[in-house]
C-alpha positions in Angstrom: -16.2 -3.6 42.2 -15.1 -6.0 39.1 -18.7 -5.7 37.9 -18.7 -1.9 38.1 -15.2 -1.7 36.5 -16.5 -4.4 33.7 -19.7 -2.1 32.7 -18.0 1.4 32.8 -15.1 -0.3 30.3 -18.0 -1.4 28.0 -19.6 1.9 28.2 -16.0 3.7 27.3 -15.8 1.1 24.5 -19.2 2.1 23.1 -18.5 5.5 23.1 -15.2 5.3 21.4 -17.1 3.1 19.1 -19.8 5.6 18.3 -17.8 8.6 18.0 -15.0 6.6 15.4 -18.3 6.2 13.0 -19.0 10.0 13.1 -15.6 10.8 12.7 -14.4 8.6 9.8 -14.8 10.4 6.4 -15.2 9.1 3.4 -13.4 9.4 0.5 -13.7 8.4 -3.2 -10.7 6.1 -5.0 -9.2 9.0 -6.6 -9.0 11.2 -3.4 -7.6 8.1 -1.4 -4.9 8.0 -4.0 -4.0 11.3 -3.8 -4.1 12.3 -7.5 -0.4 12.0 -7.7 -0.6 10.0 -10.8 -0.5 12.8 -13.0 2.9 14.1 -11.8 4.4 10.3 -11.8 2.7 7.9 -15.0 5.5 5.8 -15.0 7.2 3.9 -12.0 10.5 2.4 -12.3 10.6 -0.9 -9.9 14.4 -2.3 -10.1 15.1 -5.6 -8.4 18.2 -7.3 -7.6 18.7 -10.7 -9.4 19.7 -13.2 -6.9 18.6 -15.8 -9.6 18.7 -15.2 -13.7 17.6 -12.4 -14.7 14.5 -14.0 -16.4 13.7 -15.5 -13.6 13.5 -12.5 -11.3 11.6 -11.0 -14.0 9.1 -13.9 -14.1 8.7 -13.6 -10.0 8.1 -10.0 -9.7 5.5 -9.7 -12.9 2.6 -10.4 -10.9 3.4 -7.7 -8.3 4.0 -5.6 -11.0 0.6 -6.4 -12.5 -1.2 -6.0 -9.2 0.7 -2.5 -8.3 0.1 -1.1 -11.9 -3.9 -1.7 -11.7 -4.3 -0.7 -8.0 -2.4 2.5 -8.3 -3.3 3.5 -11.9 0.2 3.5 -13.1 2.8 2.0 -15.7 5.2 -0.1 -13.8 8.8 -0.3 -15.6 10.4 -3.4 -14.4 14.1 -3.6 -14.7 16.9 -5.6 -12.9 20.3 -5.2 -11.8 23.3 -6.9 -10.6 24.0 -4.6 -7.4 22.3 -2.3 -5.6 24.0 1.0 -7.2 22.4 -0.3 -10.7 19.1 0.1 -8.8 19.6 3.8 -7.4 20.9 5.7 -10.5 
């Protein structure tokens, strides 16, 4: 009984693996990202300062550089003292 269940589990796993290989669609980078960059060429990224504004900008700059490179849009980094300054 235990051997039969193990074999059945293995067969089902293989079938799901084969099905997933044939069902995946390969997409180019532009298709994956979605082409929204034309509509939003600049993304404003606001951060609430818990340190000095200069330290906050320094600590977030690596993320902004990475996100800009990966998403293909320019990021504008700014700081605010409270939440209302971020959403406005």
